[in-house]
NUTOR-715252 format. One record per atom (N, C-alpha, C, O, CB): residue in one letter; x, y, z. Coordinates in nm, 2 decimals, decimal comma, always signed. Glycine has a CB too. Example, Ala and Ser with C-alpha at 12.3 -4.5 7.8 and 13.67 -1.06 7.14 Angstrom:
! residues 2
@resn = A c1 = +1,32 c2 = -0,57 c3 = +0,78
@resn = A c1 = +1,23 c2 = -0,45 c3 = +0,78
@resn = A c1 = +1,32 c2 = -0,33 c3 = +0,78
@resn = A c1 = +1,42 c2 = -0,33 c3 = +0,85
@resn = A c1 = +1,13 c2 = -0,45 c3 = +0,90
@resn = S c1 = +1,28 c2 = -0,22 c3 = +0,71
@resn = S c1 = +1,37 c2 = -0,11 c3 = +0,71
@resn = S c1 = +1,29 c2 = +0,00 c3 = +0,79
@resn = S c1 = +1,34 c2 = +0,11 c3 = +0,80
@resn = S c1 = +1,41 c2 = -0,06 c3 = +0,57
//
This chain:
! residues 32
@resn = X c1 = -1,07 c2 = -4,17 c3 = -3,12
@resn = X c1 = -1,21 c2 = -4,21 c3 = -3,15
@resn = X c1 = -1,22 c2 = -4,33 c3 = -3,24
@resn = X c1 = -1,33 c2 = -4,39 c3 = -3,24
@resn = X c1 = -1,28 c2 = -4,09 c3 = -3,21
@resn = X c1 = -1,12 c2 = -4,36 c3 = -3,32
@resn = X c1 = -1,13 c2 = -4,47 c3 = -3,41
@resn = X c1 = -1,04 c2 = -4,58 c3 = -3,37
@resn = X c1 = -0,93 c2 = -4,60 c3 = -3,43
@resn = X c1 = -1,10 c2 = -4,42 c3 = -3,55
@resn = X c1 = -1,07 c2 = -4,65 c3 = -3,26
@resn = X c1 = -0,99 c2 = -4,76 c3 = -3,21
@resn = X c1 = -1,00 c2 = -4,88 c3 = -3,31
@resn = X c1 = -1,10 c2 = -4,89 c3 = -3,38
@resn = X c1 = -1,04 c2 = -4,81 c3 = -3,07
@resn = X c1 = -0,90 c2 = -4,96 c3 = -3,32
@resn = X c1 = -0,90 c2 = -5,08 c3 = -3,41
@resn = X c1 = -1,03 c2 = -5,17 c3 = -3,39
@resn = X c1 = -1,07 c2 = -5,24 c3 = -3,48
@resn = X c1 = -0,78 c2 = -5,16 c3 = -3,39
@resn = X c1 = -1,08 c2 = -5,17 c3 = -3,27
@resn = X c1 = -1,20 c2 = -5,25 c3 = -3,24
@resn = X c1 = -1,33 c2 = -5,19 c3 = -3,29
@resn = X c1 = -1,43 c2 = -5,26 c3 = -3,30
@resn = X c1 = -1,21 c2 = -5,28 c3 = -3,09
@resn = X c1 = -1,33 c2 = -5,06 c3 = -3,33
@resn = X c1 = -1,45 c2 = -5,00 c3 = -3,38
@resn = X c1 = -1,48 c2 = -5,07 c3 = -3,51
@resn = X c1 = -1,40 c2 = -5,09 c3 = -3,60
@resn = X c1 = -1,43 c2 = -4,85 c3 = -3,40
@resn = X c1 = -1,61 c2 = -5,09 c3 = -3,54
@resn = X c1 = -1,65 c2 = -5,15 c3 = -3,66
@resn = X c1 = -1,79 c2 = -5,20 c3 = -3,66
@resn = X c1 = -1,87 c2 = -5,15 c3 = -3,58
@resn = X c1 = -1,56 c2 = -5,27 c3 = -3,70
@resn = X c1 = -1,83 c2 = -5,29 c3 = -3,74
@resn = X c1 = -1,97 c2 = -5,34 c3 = -3,75
@resn = X c1 = -2,02 c2 = -5,40 c3 = -3,62
@resn = X c1 = -2,15 c2 = -5,40 c3 = -3,60
@resn = X c1 = -1,98 c2 = -5,43 c3 = -3,86
@resn = X c1 = -1,94 c2 = -5,44 c3 = -3,54
@resn = X c1 = -1,98 c2 = -5,51 c3 = -3,41
@resn = X c1 = -1,99 c2 = -5,41 c3 = -3,30
@resn = X c1 = -2,03 c2 = -5,44 c3 = -3,19
@resn = X c1 = -1,89 c2 = -5,62 c3 = -3,37
@resn = X c1 = -1,96 c2 = -5,28 c3 = -3,32
@resn = X c1 = -1,96 c2 = -5,18 c3 = -3,22
@resn = X c1 = -2,10 c2 = -5,14 c3 = -3,18
@resn = X c1 = -2,19 c2 = -5,12 c3 = -3,27
@resn = X c1 = -1,88 c2 = -5,05 c3 = -3,27
@resn = X c1 = -2,13 c2 = -5,13 c3 = -3,05
@resn = X c1 = -2,26 c2 = -5,10 c3 = -3,00
@resn = X c1 = -2,26 c2 = -4,95 c3 = -2,96
@resn = X c1 = -2,17 c2 = -4,91 c3 = -2,89
@resn = X c1 = -2,31 c2 = -5,19 c3 = -2,89
@resn = X c1 = -2,36 c2 = -4,87 c3 = -3,00
@resn = X c1 = -2,36 c2 = -4,73 c3 = -2,96
@resn = X c1 = -2,38 c2 = -4,73 c3 = -2,81
@resn = X c1 = -2,46 c2 = -4,80 c3 = -2,75
@resn = X c1 = -2,48 c2 = -4,66 c3 = -3,03
@resn = X c1 = -2,32 c2 = -4,63 c3 = -2,74
@resn = X c1 = -2,33 c2 = -4,62 c3 = -2,60
@resn = X c1 = -2,47 c2 = -4,60 c3 = -2,55
@resn = X c1 = -2,51 c2 = -4,64 c3 = -2,44
@resn = X c1 = -2,24 c2 = -4,50 c3 = -2,55
@resn = X c1 = -2,55 c2 = -4,53 c3 = -2,63
@resn = X c1 = -2,69 c2 = -4,50 c3 = -2,60
@resn = X c1 = -2,77 c2 = -4,63 c3 = -2,58
@resn = X c1 = -2,87 c2 = -4,63 c3 = -2,51
@resn = X c1 = -2,75 c2 = -4,41 c3 = -2,70
@resn = X c1 = -2,73 c2 = -4,74 c3 = -2,65
@resn = X c1 = -2,80 c2 = -4,86 c3 = -2,65
@resn = X c1 = -2,75 c2 = -4,96 c3 = -2,54
@resn = X c1 = -2,81 c2 = -5,07 c3 = -2,53
@resn = X c1 = -2,79 c2 = -4,93 c3 = -2,79
@resn = X c1 = -2,65 c2 = -4,92 c3 = -2,47
@resn = X c1 = -2,58 c2 = -5,01 c3 = -2,37
@resn = X c1 = -2,68 c2 = -5,06 c3 = -2,27
@resn = X c1 = -2,68 c2 = -5,18 c3 = -2,24
@resn = X c1 = -2,47 c2 = -4,94 c3 = -2,31
@resn = X c1 = -2,76 c2 = -4,97 c3 = -2,21
@resn = X c1 = -2,85 c2 = -5,02 c3 = -2,10
@resn = X c1 = -2,95 c2 = -5,12 c3 = -2,15
@resn = X c1 = -2,97 c2 = -5,22 c3 = -2,08
@resn = X c1 = -2,93 c2 = -4,90 c3 = -2,04
@resn = X c1 = -3,00 c2 = -5,10 c3 = -2,27
@resn = X c1 = -3,10 c2 = -5,20 c3 = -2,32
@resn = X c1 = -3,03 c2 = -5,33 c3 = -2,36
@resn = X c1 = -3,08 c2 = -5,44 c3 = -2,33
@resn = X c1 = -3,16 c2 = -5,14 c3 = -2,45
@resn = X c1 = -2,91 c2 = -5,32 c3 = -2,41
@resn = X c1 = -2,83 c2 = -5,44 c3 = -2,44
@resn = X c1 = -2,80 c2 = -5,52 c3 = -2,32
@resn = X c1 = -2,81 c2 = -5,64 c3 = -2,32
@resn = X c1 = -2,71 c2 = -5,40 c3 = -2,53
@resn = X c1 = -2,75 c2 = -5,45 c3 = -2,21
@resn = X c1 = -2,71 c2 = -5,52 c3 = -2,09
@resn = X c1 = -2,83 c2 = -5,59 c3 = -2,03
@resn = X c1 = -2,82 c2 = -5,70 c3 = -1,97
@resn = X c1 = -2,65 c2 = -5,42 c3 = -1,99
@resn = X c1 = -2,95 c2 = -5,52 c3 = -2,03
@resn = X c1 = -3,07 c2 = -5,58 c3 = -1,98
@resn = X c1 = -3,11 c2 = -5,71 c3 = -2,05
@resn = X c1 = -3,14 c2 = -5,81 c3 = -1,99
@resn = X c1 = -3,19 c2 = -5,48 c3 = -1,99
@resn = X c1 = -3,09 c2 = -5,71 c3 = -2,19
@resn = X c1 = -3,12 c2 = -5,82 c3 = -2,27
@resn = X c1 = -3,02 c2 = -5,94 c3 = -2,24
@resn = X c1 = -3,06 c2 = -6,05 c3 = -2,22
@resn = X c1 = -3,12 c2 = -5,79 c3 = -2,42
@resn = X c1 = -2,89 c2 = -5,90 c3 = -2,22
@resn = X c1 = -2,79 c2 = -6,00 c3 = -2,19
@resn = X c1 = -2,81 c2 = -6,06 c3 = -2,05
@resn = X c1 = -2,79 c2 = -6,18 c3 = -2,04
@resn = X c1 = -2,65 c2 = -5,94 c3 = -2,20
@resn = X c1 = -2,85 c2 = -5,98 c3 = -1,96
@resn = X c1 = -2,88 c2 = -6,03 c3 = -1,82
@resn = X c1 = -3,00 c2 = -6,13 c3 = -1,83
@resn = X c1 = -3,00 c2 = -6,23 c3 = -1,76
@resn = X c1 = -2,91 c2 = -5,92 c3 = -1,73
@resn = X c1 = -3,10 c2 = -6,10 c3 = -1,91
@resn = X c1 = -3,22 c2 = -6,19 c3 = -1,92
@resn = X c1 = -3,18 c2 = -6,32 c3 = -1,99
@resn = X c1 = -3,22 c2 = -6,42 c3 = -1,94
@resn = X c1 = -3,33 c2 = -6,12 c3 = -2,01
@resn = X c1 = -3,10 c2 = -6,31 c3 = -2,09
@resn = X c1 = -3,05 c2 = -6,44 c3 = -2,16
@resn = X c1 = -2,97 c2 = -6,52 c3 = -2,06
@resn = X c1 = -2,98 c2 = -6,64 c3 = -2,05
@resn = X c1 = -2,96 c2 = -6,40 c3 = -2,28
@resn = X c1 = -2,88 c2 = -6,45 c3 = -1,98
@resn = X c1 = -2,80 c2 = -6,52 c3 = -1,88
@resn = X c1 = -2,89 c2 = -6,59 c3 = -1,78
@resn = X c1 = -2,86 c2 = -6,71 c3 = -1,74
@resn = X c1 = -2,70 c2 = -6,42 c3 = -1,81
@resn = X c1 = -2,99 c2 = -6,52 c3 = -1,73
@resn = X c1 = -3,08 c2 = -6,58 c3 = -1,63
@resn = X c1 = -3,16 c2 = -6,70 c3 = -1,69
@resn = X c1 = -3,17 c2 = -6,80 c3 = -1,62
@resn = X c1 = -3,19 c2 = -6,47 c3 = -1,59
@resn = X c1 = -3,20 c2 = -6,69 c3 = -1,82
@resn = X c1 = -3,27 c2 = -6,80 c3 = -1,88
@resn = X c1 = -3,18 c2 = -6,92 c3 = -1,89
@resn = X c1 = -3,22 c2 = -7,04 c3 = -1,88
@resn = X c1 = -3,33 c2 = -6,76 c3 = -2,01
@resn = X c1 = -3,05 c2 = -6,90 c3 = -1,93
@resn = X c1 = -2,96 c2 = -7,01 c3 = -1,95
@resn = X c1 = -2,92 c2 = -7,08 c3 = -1,82
@resn = X c1 = -2,89 c2 = -7,20 c3 = -1,82
@resn = X c1 = -2,83 c2 = -6,96 c3 = -2,02
@resn = X c1 = -2,93 c2 = -7,01 c3 = -1,71
@resn = X c1 = -2,89 c2 = -7,07 c3 = -1,58
@resn = X c1 = -3,01 c2 = -7,14 c3 = -1,51
@resn = X c1 = -2,99 c2 = -7,22 c3 = -1,42
@resn = X c1 = -2,85 c2 = -6,96 c3 = -1,48
@resn = X c1 = -3,13 c2 = -7,11 c3 = -1,56
@resn = X c1 = -3,25 c2 = -7,18 c3 = -1,50
@resn = X c1 = -3,26 c2 = -7,33 c3 = -1,55
@resn = X c1 = -3,35 c2 = -7,40 c3 = -1,51
@resn = X c1 = -3,38 c2 = -7,11 c3 = -1,53
//
């Protein structure tokens, strides 16, 4: 449960869908 990569930059799994949606929107804006 405590991988070396866990830390302040770790995103909770429950927030993943919202975060991916935001990242996809940013990606779309950057490509336009």
